[in-house]
mmCIF file of the C-alpha atoms, coordinates in Angstrom:
data_MODEL
# 
_entry.id   MODEL 
# 
loop_
_atom_site.group_PDB 
_atom_site.id 
_atom_site.type_symbol 
_atom_site.label_atom_id 
_atom_site.label_alt_id 
_atom_site.label_comp_id 
_atom_site.label_asym_id 
_atom_site.label_entity_id 
_atom_site.label_seq_id 
_atom_site.pdbx_PDB_ins_code 
_atom_site.Cartn_x 
_atom_site.Cartn_y 
_atom_site.Cartn_z 
_atom_site.occupancy 
_atom_site.B_iso_or_equiv 
_atom_site.pdbx_formal_charge 
_atom_site.auth_seq_id 
_atom_site.auth_comp_id 
_atom_site.auth_asym_id 
_atom_site.auth_atom_id 
_atom_site.pdbx_PDB_model_num 
ATOM 1  C CA . MET A 1 1  ? 0.000  0.000  0.000   1.00 0.00 ? 1  MET A CA 1 
ATOM 2  C CA . LEU A 1 2  ? 2.795  2.452  0.843   1.00 0.00 ? 2  LEU A CA 1 
ATOM 3  C CA . GLU A 1 3  ? 4.531  1.838  -2.469  1.00 0.00 ? 3  GLU A CA 1 
ATOM 4  C CA . GLU A 1 4  ? 1.217  2.411  -4.289  1.00 0.00 ? 4  GLU A CA 1 
ATOM 5  C CA . ILE A 1 5  ? 0.739  5.751  -2.539  1.00 0.00 ? 5  ILE A CA 1 
ATOM 6  C CA . LEU A 1 6  ? 4.310  6.693  -3.411  1.00 0.00 ? 6  LEU A CA 1 
ATOM 7  C CA . LYS A 1 7  ? 3.758  5.834  -7.088  1.00 0.00 ? 7  LYS A CA 1 
ATOM 8  C CA . GLU A 1 8  ? 0.434  7.695  -7.256  1.00 0.00 ? 8  GLU A CA 1 
ATOM 9  C CA . THR A 1 9  ? 1.855  10.822 -5.638  1.00 0.00 ? 9  THR A CA 1 
ATOM 10 C CA . ALA A 1 10 ? 4.956  10.799 -7.812  1.00 0.00 ? 10 ALA A CA 1 
ATOM 11 C CA . LYS A 1 11 ? 2.837  10.467 -10.954 1.00 0.00 ? 11 LYS A CA 1 
ATOM 12 C CA . GLU A 1 12 ? 0.490  13.253 -9.828  1.00 0.00 ? 12 GLU A CA 1 
ATOM 13 C CA . TYR A 1 13 ? 3.445  15.641 -9.461  1.00 0.00 ? 13 TYR A CA 1 
ATOM 14 C CA . GLY A 1 14 ? 5.288  14.481 -12.586 1.00 0.00 ? 14 GLY A CA 1 
ATOM 15 C CA . PHE A 1 15 ? 8.088  12.588 -10.851 1.00 0.00 ? 15 PHE A CA 1 
ATOM 16 C CA . THR A 1 16 ? 9.147  8.978  -10.470 1.00 0.00 ? 16 THR A CA 1 
ATOM 17 C CA . PRO A 1 17 ? 9.045  7.121  -7.159  1.00 0.00 ? 17 PRO A CA 1 
ATOM 18 C CA . GLU A 1 18 ? 12.852 7.147  -7.267  1.00 0.00 ? 18 GLU A CA 1 
ATOM 19 C CA . ASP A 1 19 ? 12.781 10.963 -7.348  1.00 0.00 ? 19 ASP A CA 1 
ATOM 20 C CA . LEU A 1 20 ? 10.783 11.029 -4.120  1.00 0.00 ? 20 LEU A CA 1 
ATOM 21 C CA . LYS A 1 21 ? 13.049 8.431  -2.512  1.00 0.00 ? 21 LYS A CA 1 
ATOM 22 C CA . GLY A 1 22 ? 16.151 10.392 -3.491  1.00 0.00 ? 22 GLY A CA 1 
ATOM 23 C CA . ARG A 1 23 ? 18.082 12.999 -1.554  1.00 0.00 ? 23 ARG A CA 1 
ATOM 24 C CA . ASP A 1 24 ? 17.254 15.978 -3.781  1.00 0.00 ? 24 ASP A CA 1 
ATOM 25 C CA . ARG A 1 25 ? 15.923 18.891 -1.768  1.00 0.00 ? 25 ARG A CA 1 
ATOM 26 C CA . TYR A 1 26 ? 14.492 20.945 -4.617  1.00 0.00 ? 26 TYR A CA 1 
ATOM 27 C CA . LYS A 1 27 ? 11.299 22.616 -3.454  1.00 0.00 ? 27 LYS A CA 1 
ATOM 28 C CA . ASN A 1 28 ? 9.012  20.878 -5.942  1.00 0.00 ? 28 ASN A CA 1 
ATOM 29 C CA . ILE A 1 29 ? 10.378 17.418 -5.166  1.00 0.00 ? 29 ILE A CA 1 
ATOM 30 C CA . SER A 1 30 ? 10.340 18.071 -1.418  1.00 0.00 ? 30 SER A CA 1 
ATOM 31 C CA . HIS A 1 31 ? 6.720  19.183 -1.571  1.00 0.00 ? 31 HIS A CA 1 
ATOM 32 C CA . ALA A 1 32 ? 5.671  16.068 -3.493  1.00 0.00 ? 32 ALA A CA 1 
ATOM 33 C CA . ARG A 1 33 ? 7.582  13.941 -0.983  1.00 0.00 ? 33 ARG A CA 1 
ATOM 34 C CA . GLN A 1 34 ? 5.786  15.661 1.907   1.00 0.00 ? 34 GLN A CA 1 
ATOM 35 C CA . VAL A 1 35 ? 2.414  15.039 0.244   1.00 0.00 ? 35 VAL A CA 1 
ATOM 36 C CA . ALA A 1 36 ? 3.356  11.368 -0.087  1.00 0.00 ? 36 ALA A CA 1 
ATOM 37 C CA . ILE A 1 37 ? 4.233  11.303 3.627   1.00 0.00 ? 37 ILE A CA 1 
ATOM 38 C CA . TYR A 1 38 ? 0.906  12.903 4.512   1.00 0.00 ? 38 TYR A CA 1 
ATOM 39 C CA . ASN A 1 39 ? -1.050 10.460 2.346   1.00 0.00 ? 39 ASN A CA 1 
ATOM 40 C CA . MET A 1 40 ? 0.818  7.463  3.738   1.00 0.00 ? 40 MET A CA 1 
ATOM 41 C CA . MET A 1 41 ? 0.173  8.497  7.320   1.00 0.00 ? 41 MET A CA 1 
ATOM 42 C CA . MET A 1 42 ? -3.496 9.351  6.724   1.00 0.00 ? 42 MET A CA 1 
ATOM 43 C CA . LYS A 1 43 ? -4.443 6.385  4.559   1.00 0.00 ? 43 LYS A CA 1 
ATOM 44 C CA . THR A 1 44 ? -2.586 3.598  6.375   1.00 0.00 ? 44 THR A CA 1 
ATOM 45 C CA . ASP A 1 45 ? -1.603 2.638  9.886   1.00 0.00 ? 45 ASP A CA 1 
ATOM 46 C CA . CYS A 1 46 ? 2.103  2.637  9.045   1.00 0.00 ? 46 CYS A CA 1 
ATOM 47 C CA . THR A 1 47 ? 4.703  3.664  11.580  1.00 0.00 ? 47 THR A CA 1 
ATOM 48 C CA . LEU A 1 48 ? 7.061  6.599  11.115  1.00 0.00 ? 48 LEU A CA 1 
ATOM 49 C CA . GLN A 1 49 ? 9.858  4.088  10.539  1.00 0.00 ? 49 GLN A CA 1 
ATOM 50 C CA . GLU A 1 50 ? 7.934  2.196  7.855   1.00 0.00 ? 50 GLU A CA 1 
ATOM 51 C CA . CYS A 1 51 ? 7.077  5.412  6.037   1.00 0.00 ? 51 CYS A CA 1 
ATOM 52 C CA . GLY A 1 52 ? 10.688 6.580  6.250   1.00 0.00 ? 52 GLY A CA 1 
ATOM 53 C CA . LYS A 1 53 ? 11.992 3.277  4.932   1.00 0.00 ? 53 LYS A CA 1 
ATOM 54 C CA . VAL A 1 54 ? 9.776  3.495  1.833   1.00 0.00 ? 54 VAL A CA 1 
ATOM 55 C CA . LEU A 1 55 ? 11.026 7.034  1.239   1.00 0.00 ? 55 LEU A CA 1 
ATOM 56 C CA . GLY A 1 56 ? 14.688 6.155  1.046   1.00 0.00 ? 56 GLY A CA 1 
ATOM 57 C CA . GLY A 1 57 ? 15.519 5.666  4.702   1.00 0.00 ? 57 GLY A CA 1 
ATOM 58 C CA . ARG A 1 58 ? 14.346 8.982  6.102   1.00 0.00 ? 58 ARG A CA 1 
ATOM 59 C CA . SER A 1 59 ? 14.273 9.473  9.855   1.00 0.00 ? 59 SER A CA 1 
ATOM 60 C CA . PRO A 1 60 ? 11.086 9.534  11.928  1.00 0.00 ? 60 PRO A CA 1 
ATOM 61 C CA . SER A 1 61 ? 11.664 13.235 12.678  1.00 0.00 ? 61 SER A CA 1 
ATOM 62 C CA . THR A 1 62 ? 11.807 14.000 8.943   1.00 0.00 ? 62 THR A CA 1 
ATOM 63 C CA . ILE A 1 63 ? 8.562  12.098 8.419   1.00 0.00 ? 63 ILE A CA 1 
ATOM 64 C CA . THR A 1 64 ? 6.903  13.995 11.270  1.00 0.00 ? 64 THR A CA 1 
ATOM 65 C CA . GLN A 1 65 ? 8.032  17.364 9.892   1.00 0.00 ? 65 GLN A CA 1 
ATOM 66 C CA . GLY A 1 66 ? 6.792  16.532 6.404   1.00 0.00 ? 66 GLY A CA 1 
ATOM 67 C CA . PHE A 1 67 ? 3.450  15.372 7.731   1.00 0.00 ? 67 PHE A CA 1 
ATOM 68 C CA . GLN A 1 68 ? 2.994  18.465 9.898   1.00 0.00 ? 68 GLN A CA 1 
ATOM 69 C CA . LYS A 1 69 ? 3.830  20.830 7.045   1.00 0.00 ? 69 LYS A CA 1 
ATOM 70 C CA . ILE A 1 70 ? 1.161  19.411 4.733   1.00 0.00 ? 70 ILE A CA 1 
ATOM 71 C CA . ALA A 1 71 ? -1.369 19.100 7.568   1.00 0.00 ? 71 ALA A CA 1 
ATOM 72 C CA . ALA A 1 72 ? -0.877 22.801 8.382   1.00 0.00 ? 72 ALA A CA 1 
ATOM 73 C CA . GLU A 1 73 ? -1.322 23.757 4.715   1.00 0.00 ? 73 GLU A CA 1 
ATOM 74 C CA . ARG A 1 74 ? -4.565 21.818 4.501   1.00 0.00 ? 74 ARG A CA 1 
ATOM 75 C CA . GLU A 1 75 ? -5.907 23.392 7.700   1.00 0.00 ? 75 GLU A CA 1 
ATOM 76 C CA . GLY A 1 76 ? -5.040 26.929 6.715   1.00 0.00 ? 76 GLY A CA 1 
# 
């Protein structure tokens, strides 16, 4: 399920899943990655570690920050 969400989000933003798993910090890629994090956390019961592993080994704190950023945008 996590890989499917990653693929769908990447396609929606015009990237590949490998782009979102990569270390590039370009704003457009980072935003798509954060949306993928948000969708993974909202649509599944995955842990921070599981989400981070799918996204190229990112830390739980990175996953939390990405989630919070998109959640704040959607609230505001």
